[in-house]
N, C-alpha and C positions, 0 to 999 in steps of 0.2 A: 706283560704286553707282548703280543705276537705281531709279526709283520709278514704279509703275504706277497709273494712274487708269482707272476704267471710266466711260465717257461714254455716256449714252443720249440720243439726239436724238428729239424728237417732231415729226411733221409734222401740221399742223392738219387737221381734217375739214371743209374748205370746198372749193368748186370750184377747180380748178387750183392747189391747195396744193402738190402734188408738183412735182418738178423733175428734169430730166435733166442739168442743169448740175452742175458739180463744187462741192461744199460742203466747206469746211475749217473747222476749229475750233482755237482757241487758248485756253488757260487762263491766267488772271492771278491770282496769289496774293500774299499779304503778303511772301513771300520771293523772288518772281521769276515769270517767265512761261515757258510751254512754247513749243515750236516750233509753227508752223502745220501741222496734219496733215489730210489729206484724209479725209473720212468715207466709209466703205462701199466702199473699193477701186474707186471711180469708178462704182459702181452707182447707178441712179436712186433717189430717195426718193419714196415713194408717199403719196398722200393718206390721212390717218388712221393711218399706220403709225409705228413706232418703229425705230430702228436703234442697236444697241450696239456699242461698239468699245473697245479698250484703247489708251490714250495713255501713252507712256513718256517720262519726263523724266530728266535726268541727276542731279537733286537734288530735295529736297522743295520744294514751292511754298508751304508754309504754308497758312493758311486761304484757300480759293478765294473771291476777291472778284468777279471778272467772268469771263464767257465771251464771246469774240469769234468771230463767224461771218462767213465770207467766201464769196462765190459767184463762180465764174469760168465764163464762157460755154463750153459744150462745142462743139457743131457748128451748131446750128440757130437761132442768134439767142438773145437773152436770154429766159430761162425762169424767172420769179420763183418764189421758194419761200416758203411760209408756215410759220414755225417756231412751234409751240405752246409748247414748253418744252425745257429741257435739264436733265439730272440728272448729277451727278458724284459718284462714290464713290471716296474716297481709300483708300490702303492701310491706314489705321487704322480703316476701316469708317465713317468720318464721311461722311454724305451731304449734299450741297449741292443745293438746288433753285433753278432759274433760270426763272421764268415769263416767257414772251416774248410770244406772241400778236401777232407782228409779221411783216411781209413783209421778205424779204431780196432786195435787187436788186444788180446789178453796181456800181451807182454808189457805194455806201457800205457798209462793213462794219457789221454789227449788233453792238453791245455790250449785254450783258444783265447786270444787277446781281443778285447773290445775293438770294434772295427774301424774306429777313427784312424785315418792315416797319420802316421807320426814318424819323425826322424829320431835319430839316436838321442839327441839332447832333450827330446820331448817326453822321455819316459820319466815321469815326475815322482814316482814312488819306489821304495825299496822292492816292493813286490814285482813291479814291472821291470826294474833293473835286473832282478834275478831271473825273470822270465826271459828277457832278451839274451842274457848270457847262456842260459840253458838251451834256448832255441838255436842260437848260432853255433854253439859247441856241437850239438847233435847234427846239424846240417853239415858242418865241415867234417864230421866223422863219416857221415853217410855218403857225401859226394866229394870224392877226392880225384885229383888229376893223375893221369898216367901218360907216359910217353908211348905214342903209337909207332913212330919211326923218326929218325933224325930229319930235321927240316920240314916236318909236317905238324900242323896244329896238335896240341895235346888233346887227349880224350878223357872220357870218364873212366875211372879205375874200376872197370867191371867188364868182363868178357862174355857174360851170359845174361840175357834179359831176365831170367828167373831170379838172378841175384840182385837186381835193382831194388831200391826201396819201393815199397808197394805204391806210393803216390806218384812214382815216375813211370808206371806201367800203363800201356795203352788199354783202355777198357775193351772188353771182349766184343761189344756190339759195333765198334768202329771198324770200317773197312781197313784191312790190315796191310794192304800193299804187299811188300815183299814177304810178309809173314804168311801169305798164301803160298802154295807150292807151284812150281813151274808146271808140273803135269796138270794141276787143276786149271791153270790159266789156258793151257793148250786145249783142254777139254771144253772150256767156256767158249773158245773161239771156233771150235770144230776144225782146227788145223790138223791135217792128216800127214802122216809120214811120207806118203808117196811123193816122188819128185815131180815137179811141174816145170814147164818151160820158164826160164828166167824172165821172159818178156810177156808172159801171160797175165792178163788182168785177174787179180784175186778178189773175190767178194765173200769174205768170211766174217765181216763185221760191218755193221751199218755206221758209216761215218762219211759225211759229204766231203770233208777234207781228205780223208784217206782214199776215197774213191777217185777224187780229183787228182791226187798225187799219183795213184796207180795208172791213170790214163795219160798224164802229161809229164811224167818224170823226166823224159828226154828233152823237154823244151827248155831253151835258154831262159825264157821269161820266168818260168817257175823256179829254175835253178837260182836266179838272182833274187827272186821274191823271198826265198827262204832265209836269206841273210837279214831280212827286215822283219819277217813275221813268222818264221818257222820256229823250231824248238830251241834254237840257239841264236837269238837275235841281238847279241851284245858284242860281236867281234868286228863287224864292219866299221871302217874308219875312212875319212876323207884322205885321198892321196894328194899331198901338196908337192911331192917330188917323187919321181919314179925311183925306186930303190936301186942302188948301184948293182946289187946282186940279182936284179930282175931286169935285164937289159932289153926292155920292150922298146921298139923303134917306131917311128912314124910310118915307115913302110909296112910294118907288120899290121898295125891296127887302123891305119888311116881309112881303109875301105869301109870299116864298120862305124866310122864317125860321121861320114858325109863329106861332100866335096867342098864345102865352104868353111871348113874348120880344120883344126889340127889337134894332135894329142896335147901339145903344150897349151894351146888355147883352152881346151876343155879342162885341163888341170887348173888353170888360172880361174876359170869360171866356177870351179868347185863341182864339176860333174864327173870326176874320176874318183873311184873308191877302191880300196884295197882290203883284202882279207889275207892275213899272213899267219901261217901256222909254224912260225919259227921256233916256238917252244918245243916242238917235236924233233927238231934237228938233232941228229946223232943218236937218238934213242932207238935201240934195237927192238924190233917187234918180238912178241912172244911166239916162239916156234914149237913149243912143247905139244900143242894140240893140233899140229899140222903145219904146213907151210903158210906163214903169214908175213906180210911185209908192211912197212910203215913209212910213209913219206912225210915231208914237211913243206907242203906246197904253198905257192903264192898265187893269188887270183886277182886280176885287175878287172874292174867292172865300170860300166859307163851308163849314166842316166841319159837316155836319148830324148829327143824333143817331145815325145809323147809320154814321158815320165816312166818308161820301163827301165828297170835296172838289169843290164845284160852283161854277161861275161865276155871279155874281149881278148884275154890272154891268160894262160895258165902255165906255170912252171912247177914241176912236181917236187923238186928239191930246192934247197937254199943255195945250191952251188951250180951256177950256169957253166955250160961247156958243151963240147961236141956230143956228149952222151946224155945231156939234159936239155932237150929242145924245148922251146916255148911253143905250146900248142895254141892254135887259133881256131875260130869258128869256120874258117875257110878250109881247114884240113879235112881229111876224109871223115866220113860220118862216125866210124868206130874209133878213130883216133880221138876225136873231140868228146865222144861219149865217155871213153875210158879216162881221159884227162879230168873230166868233171867228176867222175866217180872217185878218183884219187883225192880230190878236194873234199868230197862228201865223206869219204872214209876218215880223213884227218879231222873233219868237223865233228864226226861222231865221237872220236876219242876225247877231244878237248871239251865237247859239250858234256859228256857223261862224267869225266873226271874232274874238270875244272869248273865250268859254268854251273853244273848241277851239284856234284858231290862236294867239292871244296867250298865254293862260294855261297852255297845255301846250307847244305846239311852240316858240314864241319864247322862253318862259322856259326850256324844256329846252335850247335852243341857248345861252342865256346861261350856264347851269350847265356845259354841255359845254365851251365855249371857255375859261371861267375855270379849269376843272379841268385842261385840257390845258396851259394857259399858266403856271399857278402851282403845281401840285402834281407833284412828281417821281413816277416810276413806283413807287418804293419807299415812298412816303408812305402810311400806313394809310388816309387818307381818299381818296386816289386809288384804292387797291385796292377800297375800299367803293363808290365812286361810279361807277367806269368801266362796270360792266354796265348802269348806269341812264342813261348818256349816250351809249352806243354808237349809231352810225349816225344820230343826230339831225341832224347837219350835212347829210348826203346827202339825207335825206327833206325837209328844209326848203328846200334849194336846188331840189329838184324841185317843191315847192309854189309857190315864188316864180316858177318858170318856167312852170308849167302852170295854177295856180289863180288867183293874184292878179296875174299879169302883164297887160300891155295886151293886150286881145282874148283873155284867158284865160277859164277857166270862170266866174269871178265876173263878168267883164264881159258874158259871153254870157247868163248865166242867173239873176243875183241882183239884187235891187233895190239892194243896196249895192255894186254894181260901180263901175268908173270912179273918179272922185275921192272917192267916198264911202268907199272901202276905207280910205284913210289916215285920214280923219276919225274913223271908228269905232275904228280901232286906237289913235289918239291919245287919244280919250276913254276907251277901255278901260284904257290905261296910267295915265291920270290917276286913275282910280278903283281901280286895283290897289293894295291895301295888304297889308302882311305879315299882318295879322289875317285878311284875306279869303283868303289863300293857305294858312293853317293851319287844317285842318278843324275841330278842336274850337272854336276861336275864331270861325270863320265860322258854324258852326251856332248858337252862342250869340248872336252878333250879329244873326242873322236870326230868332231866336226860334222855331226849328223843332225844338227838342229833343223835343217831345211830340206833334207832328202825327202822326196815325195813318197807317199803311200807307206810311210813307216808307222804302222798302226801300233806296234809295240811301244814306240816312243810316245805317241800321243796318249795312249791309255795309261802307260806307266807314269807319265808326268801328272796325270789327274790323281792317280792313287797316291803318289808321293806327296803332292800338295795337300791332299785331304789328311793323310797321316801326320804331316808336318803341322797342320793347323790343330789337330787333335792333341798332339804332344805339347805344342805351345800352350794350349789352354790348361792342360794338366800341370805343366811346369809352373805357369803363372799362378796357379791356385796354391801351390805348396812352396814356392820359392819367390820371396819378395824381391830379391835383388841378386846380383852376382856374388856378393859376399856369402849369402846363404848357400850357394852352390859350392863355393870354395871351402866352406867350413863344415861340409857334410862328410864325415869320415867314411860312412858306408858307401856313399856314391864314389868317392875318390878311390877307395879300395877296389870297388867293382871295376871301374875303367882301367885301373892299373893291372888288375889280374887278367883282364881281356888282352891287354897289350903284352904282358909277359907270357902267358900260357898259350894264347892264340897266335899272336904275331911273333912270338919268340923274341921279344924285345928288339925287333929290327926298327931302328930309327928311320931307315929309308922307306918304310911303309907309309910314313906320314900319319899313322894312327895316333891319336892322343893317348897319353898315359895319365893325364889328369885333366880336370875341367877348371877353367878360370872364369867362365861366364855362363849365364843362362842360354845364350845363343849357341854356344858350343854344345851344351847338354841337349838342347832341342834337336840340333842337327844330328847328333850321334844317336839319339833315341829314334829319330825318324829312320836313319839308316838301318838300325837293328830291326825295327818292326817291318820295314819294307823288304829287307833281305829275307826275313822269315815268312813273309806272306806273299806279296806281289811278285818279287823277284823269283821266288821258288816256283810259284805258279807258272810264270812265263817260260821256265825251262823244264817244267815237269809235265804239265797237262797235255801238251801236244806231242809227246814222245811217240805214242802209238800211231797218231795220224801221219807223221812224217817218217817214222822208222820202220813201220811194218812192211813197206815196199823196199825190199833189200837192194834193188837197183838204185833207189834214191838215197839210201843211207846204209851202204855196206859196212858192217862192223869189222870185217876183215877183208884183206885183199890176198887172194891165193896165188897170185903170180907177181913177179917183180914189175916195177914200172917200166914202160917202154923207153928205150934209149934212142930209137929212131922213129921217124915218121913214116906212115904208109904201110906199116906191117901188121897192124891190129885187125883181127877178124871178129866177127860176131861170136864165134866159138871161144876166142880168147877172153872176151868179156864174160861169157857164161862161166868159163873155168875160173875166172878171178873171184867170182862172187861166193859168199857163204852158201852152204847148202846142207841138207840133212838136219842132223841134230843141232849143229851149230846155229843154223838159221832159225829153227823152231825155238830154241832156248832164248835167243835174243828177242825174237818177236814176242814170245810169251812174257818175258821180263818187262818189255816196254808196255805191254798190255796191263800188267799188274801195277806198274808205277804210274800209269795214267788214269787210274780209277778216280772217279769224282769224289770230292770231299763231302762229308756229311753236311746237310743243310745247317744243322745247329752249330757248326763250328766255322761257318763262313766269316770272312773278314768283318769285324765290327760286331758280330753276334757273340756276346759273352755270357755263356751259360753260368759261369762262376761269377757271381756278383760280389766282387771283392771290395769295391768302393762303396761306402755307406753314406758319404756326404752327398747332399742333394745337388750341389754345384758340379761335382765330378760326374754324377749320373746324367746331369743335363748335357755335359760335354760329350758323354758317350752317345746320348741320343742324337746330338748334332752330327757326330761322326757317322752314325748309322744312316741318317738322312742324306749325308754326303755320298755314302756308298749307293744308296738307292738312285740318286740323281745321276751318278756316273754310270750305273747299270742302264738307265734309260738312254743316256747319250750314246753309249756304245751300241746298244741294241738298235737305235735309230740309224746310226752310221752303218752298221752291218747290213741293214735291210737293203741298202743300195749297192752292196758289193757283190761281185760274182763269187768271191770266196771270203766268208766271214772270218774275222779275227776275234776269237772268243776267250783266249787264254787269260785275259785280265778282266773278264767280267767279275765284279765283286762276288757274285753268287757262286763262282767256281774257285775263288781264292780261299784257301784255308788260313785260319789265323796263324798257324805254326807249321814248321817243317815236320809233319807227322804222317806223310804218305810217301 
């Protein structure tokens, strides 16, 4: 008696996914295994296609546990194949799904476990037990930790993207961000080498925000607006007490507050805000590529009666004194412009190295490596997280090669290049807390829940809540109670590894090293997904809009900060700003980094269908509907704004840190 199975093989829709090599399949069940059978009568498998075949066995195989795929070179050398999934229909009409999303090479057959999500104790057969051990051993051999520098999160043990495991590499058709060349970006923008006036309006790229910034960069209103809705909207905090090292007096700022109030009254009302770049204090600027200077300014801002956020006092260092005046809007035009530029220069450094690189890219890498090392492919949390950590290793290796390497972009064009890079990253990690990474806690700690026109906050909260509901639904589906979470060794090993390798075991960070409840797990997963998607988008997408105008976001300062008032000229400002190749390199880099995400990888769109259970797929559908609703709400809100805030439109948010 023979038994027939229908096997359907899917080839992924990525470049070079198809193959002319011979692909064979074997089924492994609870009662035995099939013979190895060639797929497709030796015909090629094409990108994005499926192929169905009948596989006959001499007896029942029982429940199908695994599919094994083999590739044999045909004629023209090795031709790797990308398998998206396999489906097996048994004679009793039972259908088994095997999500793969992996490359098959000649070196090793690919084993795929049946797609039902399961935790370690749910591998009920010796066959699956052996599969789990082989899978995790291979993953931990392929993905290993390495020290990047003391006091900085550990990284993948791989210095060249070519040496990454093939499944971690960015597909060729994806926009490559930094993997493009700087010269190519300059060509795309049609930016020319000839010098122009530093105050000339530049129109080399169609962007309403960019054009607005170029026209209005000198205005206090736009300066304040950026702390809420620019490319680094996470630093501003409510000022509950004027810092002792920022001796702003009533006499200084009273004229900007109005006749019927005082500085202390406005502090008590919650209308005074502070942006403090103290983490840059004492760090020496990189001077190898020309004269560069770095300050650690403090900026006091006021929400006026018509809800504009305006700067009212700036101190360029952390150390007040005769040579460190507090600059005011009533000072000379060029004094005030230059003081604001020093704030913007500091913001550029903290934005790129801390808000962007550390708190999204490097944390995304931590989450990615721990997920690959500690969670098996069948684990429900692996299935949940994989779309949100895809390709992060590749893009981070590119960043280390091109951005923060010796003589890289940062060394060439940023005040915080050279030795300063590591110092800023180290201080950034010292200040990184679990509270600061969890959006609701972060907003509350900064006291910005009620500041008007804070569109980042409003949109980010919607994204956070939608992710939180989605993760809650998935966790509820696979964890019945707190004990289930406590007794999941894979999950506990995962969060512990993040704490050790990413937070360097710092208890002061407040990051958990274990989970005691479902609520803790849900919050942590929400933080991970939001960090890799919405948070990254908020500090990435707008870089070119706000950074291409060098007066608004000077990456270097070519002259030291003024020590007296009334001496700054227009020529001094032009001389302080980056120019020539430094300027073009930075502009081109922000252009590359701001490239839009592919539509197919926008938040909630999961090309890789790893969950096979109908309940889980229904939760994904609900999440996608939530994203559509948020998109509509933001679009409607933006239609009434003079300057639309689009960086958290779900259609612009990538699932992962991959640009």
